[in-house]
C-alpha positions in Angstrom: 117.0 71.1 145.2 116.4 67.5 144.1 115.4 67.3 140.4 113.1 64.7 138.9 115.9 63.5 136.6 115.9 59.8 137.7 114.9 57.1 135.3 113.1 55.0 137.9 112.2 57.4 140.6 109.6 60.1 140.7 110.2 63.2 142.9 107.3 65.3 144.3 108.1 68.4 146.2 105.5 69.4 148.8 105.1 72.4 151.1 107.4 72.9 154.1 110.3 70.9 152.9 108.5 67.5 152.5 109.5 65.5 149.5 107.9 62.3 148.2 110.2 59.8 146.4 108.4 57.1 144.5 110.0 53.9 143.1 108.5 54.1 139.7 108.5 50.7 138.0 104.9 49.6 138.5 105.0 47.3 135.5 107.4 45.0 137.5 106.0 45.6 141.0 108.6 48.3 141.5 111.4 45.7 141.5 114.7 47.4 141.4 117.2 46.8 138.6 120.7 48.2 138.4 119.5 51.6 137.2 117.1 51.9 140.2 120.0 51.1 142.5 122.0 54.0 140.9 119.0 56.2 141.2 118.3 55.5 144.9 122.0 55.9 145.7 122.4 59.2 143.9 119.1 60.6 145.1 119.6 59.8 148.8 123.3 60.7 148.7 122.4 64.1 147.4 120.1 64.7 150.3 123.2 65.1 152.4 124.1 68.1 150.4 120.5 69.4 150.4 119.6 68.5 154.0 118.9 72.1 154.9 116.3 72.3 152.1 114.3 69.3 153.2 112.6 68.4 156.5 111.1 65.0 155.8 111.2 62.4 153.1 108.4 59.9 152.2 109.5 56.8 150.3 106.8 54.8 148.5 106.1 52.7 145.4 104.1 53.5 142.3 100.6 52.0 141.9 98.5 50.2 144.5 99.9 46.7 144.3 103.5 46.8 145.4 105.9 49.0 147.5 108.8 47.1 146.0 109.2 43.4 145.1 112.9 43.4 145.6 115.6 42.9 143.0 114.5 42.4 139.4 115.2 38.7 138.9 114.7 38.8 135.2 117.6 41.2 134.9 119.6 39.1 137.4 119.0 35.9 135.3 121.4 37.4 132.7 124.2 38.4 135.0 127.5 36.5 135.5 128.7 35.9 139.0 131.1 38.9 138.8 128.3 41.1 137.4 126.0 40.0 140.2 128.6 41.0 142.8 129.1 44.4 141.2 125.3 45.0 141.0 124.9 44.1 144.7 127.6 46.6 145.6 125.4 49.2 144.0 122.4 48.1 145.9 124.4 48.1 149.2 125.4 51.7 148.6 121.8 52.6 147.8 120.5 51.0 151.0 123.2 52.7 153.1 122.4 56.0 151.6 118.8 55.6 152.8 119.9 54.5 156.2 122.4 57.4 156.6 120.1 60.1 155.2 120.3 63.0 157.7 116.6 63.9 156.9 113.9 61.7 158.5 112.6 59.1 156.0 109.2 57.5 156.4 108.2 54.4 154.3 104.7 54.5 153.0 104.2 50.8 152.1 101.3 50.6 149.7 101.5 46.9 148.8 104.0 44.0 148.7 107.4 44.6 150.3 109.4 41.5 149.5 113.0 40.7 149.8 115.1 43.8 149.0 111.8 45.8 149.1 111.4 44.9 152.8 115.1 45.7 153.3 114.7 49.2 151.8 111.8 49.7 154.2 114.0 48.7 157.1 116.5 51.4 156.3 113.8 54.1 156.8 113.1 55.7 160.2 109.6 54.3 160.5 106.8 52.9 158.4 103.1 53.5 157.7 101.5 50.7 155.7 98.3 49.9 153.9 96.2 47.2 155.5 96.7 45.3 152.2 100.5 45.3 152.4 102.4 42.0 152.6 105.9 41.3 153.6 108.6 38.6 153.3 112.3 38.0 153.1 112.3 35.2 150.6 116.0 35.1 149.7 116.9 31.6 151.2 114.2 30.1 148.9 116.3 31.4 146.0 119.7 30.1 147.1 120.9 33.4 148.6 120.2 35.2 151.8 119.2 38.8 152.8 122.1 41.1 151.9 120.6 44.5 152.3 120.4 44.6 156.1 117.7 42.1 156.6 119.6 39.8 159.0 120.8 42.8 161.0 117.9 45.3 161.1 114.9 43.0 161.3 116.0 41.2 164.5 116.9 44.6 166.1 113.2 45.6 165.5 111.2 42.5 166.1 113.7 40.3 168.1 116.1 37.5 167.2 113.8 34.5 167.4 110.9 35.9 165.3 113.4 37.2 162.7 115.0 33.8 162.4 111.6 32.2 161.8 110.7 34.7 159.1 114.1 34.6 157.4 114.9 30.9 157.6 111.4 29.8 156.6 111.1 32.6 153.9 107.7 33.1 155.6 105.4 35.8 154.3 103.5 37.8 156.9 100.6 40.3 156.9 100.3 44.0 157.6 98.5 43.2 160.8 101.3 40.9 162.0 103.9 43.6 161.0 102.0 46.1 163.1 101.6 43.8 166.1 105.4 43.0 166.1 106.3 46.7 165.9 107.7 46.6 162.4 105.0 49.0 161.2 104.0 52.1 163.2 100.5 52.5 161.8 98.1 50.7 159.5 96.0 52.8 157.1 93.2 52.1 154.7 94.7 51.9 151.2 93.0 55.1 150.1 94.2 57.0 153.2 97.9 55.8 153.3 99.5 58.7 151.6 97.3 61.3 153.3 98.2 60.0 156.7 101.9 59.5 155.9 102.2 63.0 154.5 100.3 64.4 157.6 103.0 62.9 160.0 105.7 64.1 157.6 104.4 67.6 157.8 104.2 67.4 161.6 107.9 66.4 161.6 108.6 69.2 159.1 107.0 71.7 161.4 109.5 71.1 164.2 113.0 72.6 164.4 115.0 70.9 161.7 118.4 70.9 163.4 116.7 69.4 166.5 114.9 66.7 164.4 118.0 65.7 162.5 120.2 65.6 165.7 117.6 63.6 167.6 117.4 61.1 164.8 121.2 60.8 164.8 121.3 60.5 168.6 118.7 57.7 168.6 120.4 55.7 165.8 123.9 56.1 167.2 123.0 55.6 170.8 121.5 52.2 170.1 124.9 51.0 168.9 126.4 52.0 172.3 126.1 50.9 175.9 123.7 53.0 177.9 126.3 55.3 179.6 128.0 56.1 176.3 124.6 56.7 174.7 123.6 59.1 177.5 126.9 61.1 177.1 126.3 61.2 173.3 122.8 62.6 173.9 124.0 65.3 176.2 126.7 66.4 173.8 124.1 66.6 171.0 121.7 68.4 173.3 124.2 71.1 174.1 124.6 72.0 170.4 120.9 73.1 170.4 121.4 75.7 173.1 123.0 78.4 170.9 120.7 78.0 167.9 118.3 80.6 166.7 115.6 77.9 166.5 115.9 77.2 170.3 115.4 80.9 171.0 112.5 81.1 168.6 110.9 78.0 170.1 111.0 79.3 173.7 109.8 82.8 172.6 106.9 81.3 170.6 105.8 79.2 173.6 105.8 82.2 175.9 104.1 84.4 173.3 101.5 81.7 172.6 102.1 81.5 168.9 103.4 79.0 166.4 107.2 79.0 166.0 108.9 79.9 162.7 111.9 77.6 162.5 114.6 78.5 160.0 117.1 75.6 160.6 119.7 78.0 162.2 
């Protein structure tokens, strides 16, 4: 089980295998420093080991102003070039750990998601956001560029031309625009964001966990292939469900008109 032993993350265990992970630096708009990078990397990497214990993850930021403002530029101001490169490698591994998490990850964006904060959101499977949320990839205005997946994931979600506009102009955009473009799945009143996000997390958690994890993997991997290869990948993944206890339980529960009790076996 994940322990709340991270300096800059808060861990909340909820019923049915749902866990809420909060970036906990509200005094700096949840900007991540080197320690936060280590915390995210270690926390999400450990979810590979504990995947059977968890059924859905909600990732959010502390407070009501910011999800994550990106890298802590005050800390970065003191770094040499070589230290900057090493720090960024830590961030890269942290982002990859979120992207590769076998358990579904939902971003609950409660405020500003700028630069690396938006890129962390992009690693998640989907996003619910407050109507007050704001977004931007501002890196080119600072003499760098998105380096946490922004130039790769954003155009895959909203299209090349719009992504170029937002990245090259370092142009902020609203929650309503993010929803219209398909970057955000649902907009919520600020006071309802966590309730609605946890509700969908619990709905996911109520489904067969092997099926959920395998479907997530099939969607992600299939989109990197041509259609014929993706269809073959899906069928091979599907066949692995047939012999599971959960498949038998799901069919039995349907026929007996009761709620299934999935065990992840």
